[in-house]
C-alpha positions, 0 to 999 in steps of 0.5 A: 534115718541118720544112721541109715544115711551114714551107713549108705555113705560108708558103703558107697565110699568103700565101693568107690575106693574098691573100683578105683583100686581095681583100675590100678591093680588089674592083672599086674598090680601097677602100683609104685611110689614113683608112678608119675605121668611121663613118656617112660611111664607110658612106655612101661605101662603099655608094655605091661598092659593085659599082662598076668601076674605081678611085675616090678620094674626099675629103670635108670638112664645114667646119661640123662638121669631119667628114672622109672620105678614100679613095685620096686619094693615088692618082695620076690624070690630072686632065683639065680639073681642071688648069684650076683651077690655070691659073685661079689662076695667071692671077689671080696675074698679074692681082694682080701687074699682069702681066695685066688682066681686059680684056686681049684675047688672040688666036691662030690655032687651028693655032698653038695645036695645034702649040704645045701638041702637041694630037694629036687637036684639036677644031678645026683652023682659024680663030682665037680671040679673047677677053678674059682675063675671057671666057677664064676664064669659058669655060674653067671654066663650059663647059671650053672647051679653046681658051680655056684654051690662050689663057691657058696660052700667055699665062702659061706652064706654068712659072708653073703649076708655080710656083703648085703649088709655092707652094701645097703641091700637091706631088703635082700636075704640069702635065707630060706627062702631067699628074697630080694626087691627090684630096688635092691637089684637096681642098687647092686647094678648101679654100684657095680656100674659106678665101680663101687663094688669090691674095687674098681678093678673087680667091678670091671671084672664082674661087668665083663663076666655079665657081658658074656651072658649066654641066656639071652631070651630076656632083656637082649632078645629083641635088641639089635645084635650088636647091643652089649648087655651085662645081665643076669637071669633068675628063674624059679617056679613062677618067678621069671627075672632079668636084670642088668645094664644096657650099653649104648652110644646114646647112654647106658642104662640099668633095667631091672624086671622081676615077675611072678605069674602062672606063665613064666614063658609068657613073662619072659617074652613080656620082659623082652618086649619091655626091654625093646620098648625101653631101648627104642625110647632111649635110642630114638633119633 
């Protein structure tokens, strides 16, 4: 009888733990080391209610210090967010005199495809020629993949790894596959905002390029048209990301949203809705 009772208690306890875990893990796996009840938490959780897949969110208001983090250490493939690291690495080379902004880069498309092992290339023939400055702008503002490959070929992936290590982006890697976390992307943007990447001058240049982003169906989509957002998107397969800094009169803030789901289009709209909810909260009268 004693063994039977012990077995019953163990099974009952496991079932209780399972059902509790489901409450916090339905659809979005809403688990975070900074999960605390406050207005910002409520806004994020309401925005993600009934969403499919997983989301990682980091928010930080630079004026009032309010923060929120959800699944911030969960690993995702970065998609084109890796271009943030590449941009900073290129500017490091410019600072050190190894590159100039008006240097001309040129390469054949087949060579780039082969060198970077592109399995399903967007282009298969021809070539690409652009200055370093033009490549940087195209890589960020329209997420031009071959502009990025031109720059990556010039500086080398090993130098991107050096940048990651030197800036404490320890959960990020340019390997195969590349990986990152919302926490690391947030750290990148905070350092950038505080002018701590490369030099203050080059931090400003990177922010200005990010402000010219033309892929605006994510973070800026439902914000007032005059809102300035310095951001970069990341799309790859089931991954849909958008991350950046929103500039407002009531205080600038960073917002990082990474996602993985079987509905990237739905995730993109979810990102836009969450961005609008956070904007409204920080800019309420």
